[in-house]
C-alpha positions as CSV (number, residue, x, y, z in Angstrom):
1,M,-24.5,8.0,71.8
2,D,-27.7,9.0,72.8
3,R,-28.6,9.3,69.0
4,Y,-26.6,5.9,67.7
5,N,-29.0,4.2,70.8
6,S,-31.9,5.1,69.2
7,F,-30.8,4.7,66.3
8,S,-29.5,0.9,67.5
9,N,-32.9,0.5,68.8
10,F,-35.5,1.7,65.8
11,N,-33.4,-1.2,63.6
12,K,-34.3,-3.5,66.6
13,K,-37.9,-2.9,66.5
14,R,-40.2,-5.7,65.7
15,L,-43.2,-5.0,63.0
16,N,-46.6,-4.8,63.5
17,F,-50.0,-6.6,62.2
18,L,-50.1,-4.0,59.6
19,E,-46.7,-3.3,58.3
20,K,-45.9,-7.2,57.9
21,I,-49.5,-7.4,55.5
22,F,-47.9,-3.9,53.8
23,L,-44.4,-5.7,53.4
24,F,-45.9,-9.3,52.4
25,S,-48.3,-7.2,49.8
26,M,-45.4,-4.9,48.5
27,V,-43.0,-7.9,48.1
28,L,-46.0,-10.6,46.4
29,L,-48.1,-7.9,44.4
30,Y,-45.6,-4.8,43.6
31,P,-43.8,-6.9,41.0
32,I,-47.4,-7.8,39.0
33,L,-47.8,-4.2,38.6
34,V,-44.4,-3.9,37.3
35,S,-44.6,-6.5,34.5
36,I,-48.7,-4.9,33.6
37,Y,-47.2,-0.9,33.7
38,S,-43.8,-0.4,31.6
39,M,-43.8,3.1,33.6
40,L,-43.4,1.7,37.4
41,P,-39.7,1.3,38.0
42,P,-39.0,-2.3,38.9
43,L,-36.2,-1.0,42.0
44,I,-33.8,-3.6,41.9
45,G,-31.5,-1.6,43.8
46,L,-33.0,-0.6,46.7
47,A,-34.2,-4.3,47.4
48,G,-30.5,-4.9,46.5
49,Y,-29.9,-2.2,49.3
50,I,-32.4,-3.6,51.4
51,V,-31.0,-6.8,51.3
52,I,-27.3,-6.2,52.0
53,T,-28.0,-3.7,54.4
54,N,-30.1,-6.1,56.8
55,V,-28.5,-9.6,56.2
56,D,-27.0,-9.3,59.3
57,K,-29.7,-7.3,61.6
58,N,-33.1,-7.7,60.4
59,R,-33.7,-11.4,58.3
60,L,-36.8,-10.6,57.5
61,Y,-36.0,-7.5,55.6
62,A,-33.7,-9.3,54.3
63,L,-35.7,-11.9,53.1
64,S,-38.4,-10.1,51.9
65,G,-36.1,-8.1,49.3
66,M,-34.5,-11.5,48.3
67,V,-38.2,-13.0,47.7
68,Y,-39.2,-9.2,45.8
69,L,-36.5,-9.9,43.4
70,V,-37.0,-13.4,42.7
71,N,-41.3,-12.6,42.4
72,L,-39.5,-9.5,39.7
73,E,-37.4,-11.9,37.6
74,L,-40.5,-14.1,36.8
75,N,-42.4,-11.9,35.8
76,L,-40.1,-10.2,33.9
77,T,-38.9,-13.0,32.2
78,L,-35.4,-12.0,33.7
79,P,-32.3,-15.0,34.1
80,M,-33.7,-16.4,37.4
81,L,-30.7,-16.1,40.4
82,L,-28.9,-12.9,38.1
83,S,-30.0,-9.8,40.8
84,I,-29.3,-12.0,44.0
85,F,-26.1,-13.1,42.8
86,V,-25.8,-9.5,41.8
87,V,-26.6,-8.7,45.3
88,V,-24.5,-11.7,47.2
89,M,-21.1,-10.9,45.1
90,L,-21.4,-7.0,46.0
91,Y,-22.0,-8.3,49.7
92,I,-18.9,-10.0,49.5
93,F,-16.2,-8.0,48.3
94,L,-17.8,-4.5,48.2
95,Y,-20.3,-3.5,51.7
96,S,-17.6,-3.5,53.8
97,P,-14.6,-1.8,52.3
98,L,-16.9,0.7,51.3
99,K,-18.8,1.1,54.8
100,L,-15.6,1.7,55.9
101,L,-14.7,3.8,53.1
102,I,-17.8,5.8,53.4
103,R,-19.3,7.4,56.1
104,C,-21.9,9.6,55.3
105,R,-25.3,7.4,55.0
106,V,-27.2,8.8,52.1
107,C,-23.5,8.9,50.2
108,L,-23.1,5.2,50.9
109,V,-27.1,3.9,49.9
110,F,-26.1,5.9,46.7
111,V,-23.2,4.0,45.9
112,L,-24.3,0.6,46.7
113,M,-28.7,1.1,44.4
114,V,-25.6,2.5,41.8
115,L,-23.1,-0.3,42.2
116,I,-25.7,-2.5,42.4
117,D,-28.0,-1.0,38.7
118,L,-24.5,-0.6,36.8
119,I,-23.8,-4.6,37.6
120,Y,-27.2,-6.1,37.3
121,Y,-27.9,-4.2,34.0
122,L,-24.1,-5.1,32.4
123,T,-25.0,-8.4,33.5
124,L,-28.3,-8.4,31.7
125,F,-26.4,-6.8,28.8
126,L,-23.8,-9.6,28.7
127,Y,-26.4,-12.3,29.2
128,D,-28.4,-10.9,25.8
129,V,-25.1,-11.2,24.0
130,M,-24.0,-14.7,25.3
131,F,-28.0,-16.3,24.3
132,N,-28.4,-14.0,21.3
133,T,-32.0,-12.9,23.2
134,S,-33.6,-9.7,24.3
135,T,-34.4,-9.3,27.8
136,V,-34.1,-5.5,28.0
137,V,-33.4,-2.5,26.2
138,G,-30.9,-0.3,26.0
139,D,-33.7,2.7,25.8
140,M,-34.1,6.1,27.6
141,L,-36.5,4.2,30.2
142,L,-33.5,2.1,31.6
143,V,-32.3,5.5,32.9
144,Y,-35.5,6.2,33.9
145,Y,-35.5,3.4,36.3
146,I,-32.2,3.9,37.8
147,A,-33.2,7.6,38.1
148,I,-36.0,7.0,40.3
149,D,-35.0,4.1,42.2
150,L,-32.2,6.4,43.2
151,L,-34.5,8.9,44.4
152,I,-36.1,6.7,46.5
153,G,-32.5,5.3,47.7
154,A,-32.1,8.9,49.0
155,L,-35.3,9.9,50.3
156,L,-34.7,6.6,52.8
């Protein structure tokens, strides 16, 4: 029982000034770097996972994840608020059943991030077909983005 109390105390810990500066710079500067260097993954699944898991616990993390997603969409000229829409729909319809079904924390992270990435990129492809545009190219770079996203999420 003590193990669970220490974990919940970890989530309720307040951020110090240096951590807030790092979070602020990550949210604002990393999407700019992603738009410049194409080998940096956009980390959409990770940001969506942070938003989903911190909506009830730490609103600063949830808000920073949403700002990150909007900033990423602005820098990469993606459809506005599509990623937030996907994340909110997953939170409303799938997060509670998945949380009850999957007890392993790493497995839950993996499943949520796969679902976020899969649904987001499928809606982007659907957007491309509907409006006859080309916002994202389905090549091996997209698989690389998803693989790095899942690897970073599993290491958390």
